[in-house]
N, C-alpha and C positions, 0 to 999 in steps of 0.2 A: 502493501502499501504507499505511495507518493504521502511525503508530507502536504499537510492541508497550506493553502496561503495564507498571510496575514489577509488578506481579505474574507475568506472564507472563513477563520474562525472570530468572526468580527459577531458580537451580541453589542443590540443596541443599549446605551446607556453605561455599557462600561467603559471605566477611566482609567488611565496607570497613574495622572498626574492629578490631584486637588489644588489649584489654585484659590488665598486668597480674596475676601469681595476685595474691587481696589479701592484704595483711600484719596485717589482724586479721579475729576472728572472721566468720563470716557468716553471715546472720539470715534464716531464710524469710520469703517475705512473708506478710502477712497472708491467712488464707483468702478467696478470692472476690472478690481485687483484681486478681487477670489471671486470663482465660477459660484453664480446661484447655487446649482448642487454638485457638491464636489462629496463625493462617496468617500470619507476617510475611515479607512476602517476604524472600530472602539472595542479599545484592549484593555486589557489589564497589563501593567509592568511584568509581571512573571510571566504573563503569555508570550508577551515580546522576548523579551529573553531566553527563556525554553525554547519559539522557535530557532532564533537566532544561531542559538550554542547547537540545537540540535542537527540544523543543516550545516553550521562549521565542522561535527563529527564525521560529516560526509568526504568532506576538501580531504585532499591527499598532499602535505607539504613537507620540503626537507628538516622538519622539526617532527614528524611524525612517522619518518620511515626513510629507507635508502631509493634513492632518486641516479640512477646511474645512466643519466642522460648523454651517451656521444655525443662532444664538441661544445654540452654547453655547461660544463664546470657545474652543479649542482652542489657547490661544496656547503656544507655547516655555517650560517651568519654569524659567531657569536655574537652574545647580547650585550655584551661589552661597547661593543659599537653602535648601538640603538640609546643605552645611555650616554654616551658621546652627544652622538646626534641632536639630543633630548636639551642637552644643556643650555639654560635660558639665553646666553649669549651667544648660542647657534641659534635657535630654535625661531627665538623673537626679534629677529633684525631683518631689516627690510633690504632687499638690492638697490631701494632708489636714496637711502639714508646717503650723506653724504662721507666721502672716504675717512673721515678723521674721526669718525662712529664707531667704525668696524675693521677698525686694526689690528684686530685680533683672526677675525675673518680670512683679512687678503695676506695676514701671515700663514696661516694654516696653509691656503693656497700657492700663497710663495713655495714655502716647505714642500707641499707636495708636489708642486712644476718641479723640482728640484731634485727627489727621491726616483719620479718616477723619468727622469733622464738618466740618471745617476743607473736605474737598475734596468734599462733598456738601452744604454749607448747612446743615445739622442742628444741632439745641443738645444731645442728650444722643446715646448710643452704648449699646448691648446687644451685647458681645461674643459671648453664651451659645449662641443658635443655631446647630447643627452642618451645615448646610446651608439652602440657599437655599430646599427646601419649608419646612422647621423658621423661619427666617426670613420665610417667607409667611404662616405659620400665626399666629407670634410677633405679626407687623405688626397683623395683621385683630383678632385676638385681644386686641391692645391697643386699636383701636379700640371693639370691642366691649366692654370694659371702661373705656371714656371714655365713650360711652352711660350707658349703665347706670351710673354713678356720676351722671351729671346727672340720671337719673330719666327718660333716655329708650329705656323700653324698648319702644315699638312701631314702632321704625328698623330692619327685619328687613331692608330693601332692598338686594343688594350690586349695582353696575350692573358687569359684567363687557364691555367690546368685544370684538367678535369677531375683533379683530386683535392678543388679547393672549394670552399665556405659556396652554399650556392644562391647568397646575396651576393656576393664580387660580379657575374655578369650581369645584375640588374643595377647594380652602382655604378659600374662603367658604361651603360646605355644610357642609365640617368643624365652623367655627364657627356654626355655626347661622341662618344667614343666606339668605334667599331670592335666591336669581342669576335676573339678566334679562339675555340679553343686548343689546346695544347696534351697529345695524350699520355699518359703512363706508362712506364716501362715495367719487365716483367719483375722488376724488384720495389716497384711504387715509388718510385720516384718519377721527375718530371723526367721527359724524355729528351733530353740535350741537344740529339739530332736534327730531333724536328720544332725543337725550341731556336736552333741555327737558322733552319731554313724560314724561320718567321718571321728572324731580324733584318728588318729594313729601315730607310730614311723615313717613312710613314712610321715607327714605332713609336708609342706616346710610353710604352710601359709594359711592367707582369704583376698581376695582382698575385704574390704566391703565400698560402699559408704555409708556417712550419712551427711545429709537425704539422702536416697535410693530414687531410681529413680520414686518413687510412689509420691515423695514430701513427705514424712514420716520419723519422727524422732523411728533411731529405739530404741525401748522400753528397749531392752534388751540387748543396747547392752555392756554394760558393763561385764555381765553375757558370752555371747557370746566372748569379750577379750578375757575373765579368761580362758573360757574351751580350745580357742587354745593358749595362752601362756602356762598351764599345758598340752598340750600335746608335748608341745616344741617347735611349731611352734609361726609365725611371723605374725604382724596385718600391711597388708598394707592398707592406707585409699586412696582410691579416692578422692581427692580436689576439683572434677567440682561445689561441691555445698557448698561452704565455704563461700559464701553469705548471709547464713540461717543463722550463728553461730559466725560471728565476736561481740567480745566482750563478745559476751551469753555464749558459752564454745568453751575450747582451746582439740584438739583432742587430741593433747601429753598428755595432764591430765587426757582422758579419757582409755588410755591404748594403743594409736594405735603407732605403733612402725617408719612407717614413713608413708609421705604423699606428694602429691604432690601437689601444686598451680599455680591455673591455673590465670595470670595475669591478662589477656583479657578477664575472666569472673568479678571474685572476684573484682580486682581491678582495673578496667575500662581502659586496654589497648585497644590500635584495635583487633574486634574478625573481624573472614570470610575474607573473599574473599585471601586465602590462607597464609597468615601473613603476618607481622613475628607476632609470637606470641612469649612465655616464659612462660613455665614451670618449675620453683624450687621446688624441693624439700627440706623435713626437713627429721632430724631423731632424737630418742631419740641416746644419748649416745653410746650406746652399735655398732651403726649402724654409729657412725660418720667415723671410720677410712675408711670404703670402699664405700662413697660416691666419684658420679667424681668431678676431678680437672682439672686444680685448680680450690681451693678457696681464695678470697680474705684473707688476714691475718695481723695483725699489724707484721712487720718484725724490727722493730724498735722503741722504747719505747719514746714519746716525754716527753716533760719537762712544766713547767707552759708557758715561752718562745716559746718552739720547740712543731712544731705538732710532731704525730708520723709520721710515714714513712711507708707506707702501700705497701705492694706485693703482689707475690700469693705463695699459697703452696701447694704441693698435698697429701691428704691426706693417713695414711702407707700405704692402702692395698688398695687402690680407684680404682673402679672398669674403670677407665682411661677416657678421654676424650669424653663425646656424640656430641659435639657439634665443630665445626673450632672456635679456638679463646676463648673466654671466655663467650659465651652465646648472646642474642638480646639486647647490651646494650641500646640501645631508649627504649625497654620495659620498662625496668628495671627505667631510668629517671621518666620515666612515671605513674606507680605504684609507685616510691619514692614521689612523691607532693602529690598523688590523697591521701598515707596515710597521708602525712604530712601534710596538708590543712585540714583531718577532724580528725585528735587524736584518743583518744582512746575512747571517747564518742562517737563519728561523727561515728565509725568503728560502733558501737554500736548501733546507729538511725538505719546505713544504712538496718541491721539486719531484727530490730523489723521493719520497714517500707517494706521492702520485704516480710515480714511475714503475716502484715497485706495486703499487698496491694494481695495476693492471696489469700486468705481466704476471702479478699471482694468477690471478684469475682466467687470463688466457691461458695459461698453463695447466689448470684444473681443466678448463674443458675445450680446450685444443686436441682433438682427434674424435672425438664425437657430435661437435661442429667442428666444420671445415673453415678453417683459417685461410683466405686467398693466398695474402701477402705471408708469409708467414718468418715473420723477421719478430725479434727484441723488437716490441713497440717501445713507445712512449708515454705520454699520460692517458691512451684508452686507444682500442681496437678494435677491430671490425670483420664480425663472424658471418658465415653465410646460415640463414635460417630456414635451410630445409634439409631431406634427404632422399635419394634416388628412390630406398625404402616406402616412403609413406608420401608419394608424390605429391597427393590432395591437401599436402599442409602446408602453410606460408611464416614468412616470418609475422606477417599480423597475427596467427593465430596461435604463436609462441606470447606474442609481446603479449595478448588478452590471457591467457593461460596463467604467465607472469603474477597478475593481479589475484588470481585465486588464492595464489604462495601470499599476497601482502606484500607484491614489490611493484614499483612505477616500471612501465617496460622501458628500458633501452630507445635507444632513434630507431627508428624503421625506415626504411628504403633510403639510407643516404650513408656513404655519397652513393652515384648510380653508376659507377664501374663495377658494383659489387652484387652480384644475385640473392635478393631476397636477404637484405646485410640490417645487420643486430651490430647497432655502433655501442660502444659500453665503457662509460667511462666512471670509474669507480672512485674520483678523486682521494685525496691522502687523508681526508676525516673520519673515511669509514674504518671498521677496526676487521682485525681476522677474521672474528667471529662472525660478523655481517657479513661479509665477503663468501666465508665458507659457505652458510646459508644460502646465496645467491647462486654462489654456483651450485651448489648441491640440486636446488631447484629447477636450475639446467638442464639438468642432467637426467631431472627425473620428467619433466618434460618432453623430452629427445627420448625414453624410452616411452610413452605416453602418445607421442607422434606415432610408432612404430607398432603400437599392440592396441592403443583404442586413441583413434585420432577425433572420432567423436567429442569426447575430451577438450580438444583444442579447437575442435570449430563451434564449438557450441558456449564458449566460454566469453566472458568470465561471468561465472556461475554464481554468484557471491555479494555482486555490487547493486543500489537500488536502483541505477540503468543497466539494464544490459545491453549487446553490443549494437551501437547504433549502425547507421550508413551514413559515415562521416561525408564525402560527398553530397548527399543533399541534403544533410544538415549544415553542413558553409553556406551550401545556397538558399535553405526553406529556413530560414532563420525563427524558436519559439522562442522569444525573446520574455515572455510570461507564462508562468506554470499553471496559471490557471486554465492556459488552453489544451493542456494536457490530460490523457484519458486516467481513472482512475486503474487501480490495478497494478 
């Protein structure tokens, strides 16, 4: 039985709050402000609390269970981050205040810019983009502005490896570039011969994800970057998988020109639910004049007794604002706390444990699940979710059956170059016990697929809603539960 809606629970005359009689004259509301017939529900406070509490229990979250979404890095968000973001000096300031009244906020942003630059090997940072996709857009627009400023208007071709993130071709197209796919070789790397063949004087750059979405470090990344640079192109680094590299390799040192950071992936700010997100970009010095602005700078040097004065500066040839005000500041606070608590050694440990956990799960299931690019992986790996002995079973069926084992499914059908892909990322925050239980569930599901495939085809069995037609659901939205039938 589905949960009744607030409107169905309504009972005439029931109230949650009773206000005292006013001790001042009342004034009627302006005409037309409120509809004459507005059927607001009439409920007690207890009705409302129970209703929303019961609904909340049906949600799956990182606080309630393991979230092995490959490519998304759904790590635990420490609660100390939330406490810091709610400090009055952060939570109750406004971006339109005079800068002299928000020096603490600006000092945090300035130091976060410096930390991200140090972690990544870049020379300049813009904190303004409000999501990874917006960071991607900002980075590629920065490349476009650089070429146009130099008079290279013929550079309209952006190379996209077929192991890159799915947003990459969309971003390049939005920025006015023609996209050209570069295939993957037999070891899961960018095919260098195909890359060379695609490079000419129309090349604007390449959008490179490293580690790629197969969960593999690009073994030829130095040569690939040199090939692109020799042709006059620039290298955009998709920073979504930075959780595998912290304290180990700096993208800027590898030769990457611009990269976005997903603060909600690598630096533990909340992920999912529609935001808010944060996707800063880092660039090498030659791109610094073009990044989104304004950025926080020191506008007046301090002394031994007087702190520096921070303010905002617009880079000389900036692509302009990509977000109202200065980005999602509360996300910056959370990332700042996370980085400061871990320090350089702790950040490296994060990546080492993320890589260890991914390889541990891969080793437990490999052989029962086919791993097509069978190398030591980085923070995630991709397996095939099908067997010749169970031809009717798909990766989607495996994902739905995992819900019955109380696990959120991994990413399905991505990257597209792996048949029936299951993309699994444990992150560093999960224990060996959790990983053992997850791997055991995958192995049991593999047995069921061969012996009782109907269990998978009909899954999930114990959720409030059964298997949905996801394509139809996306096109034919039901936005009010009162439109749903009982049962």
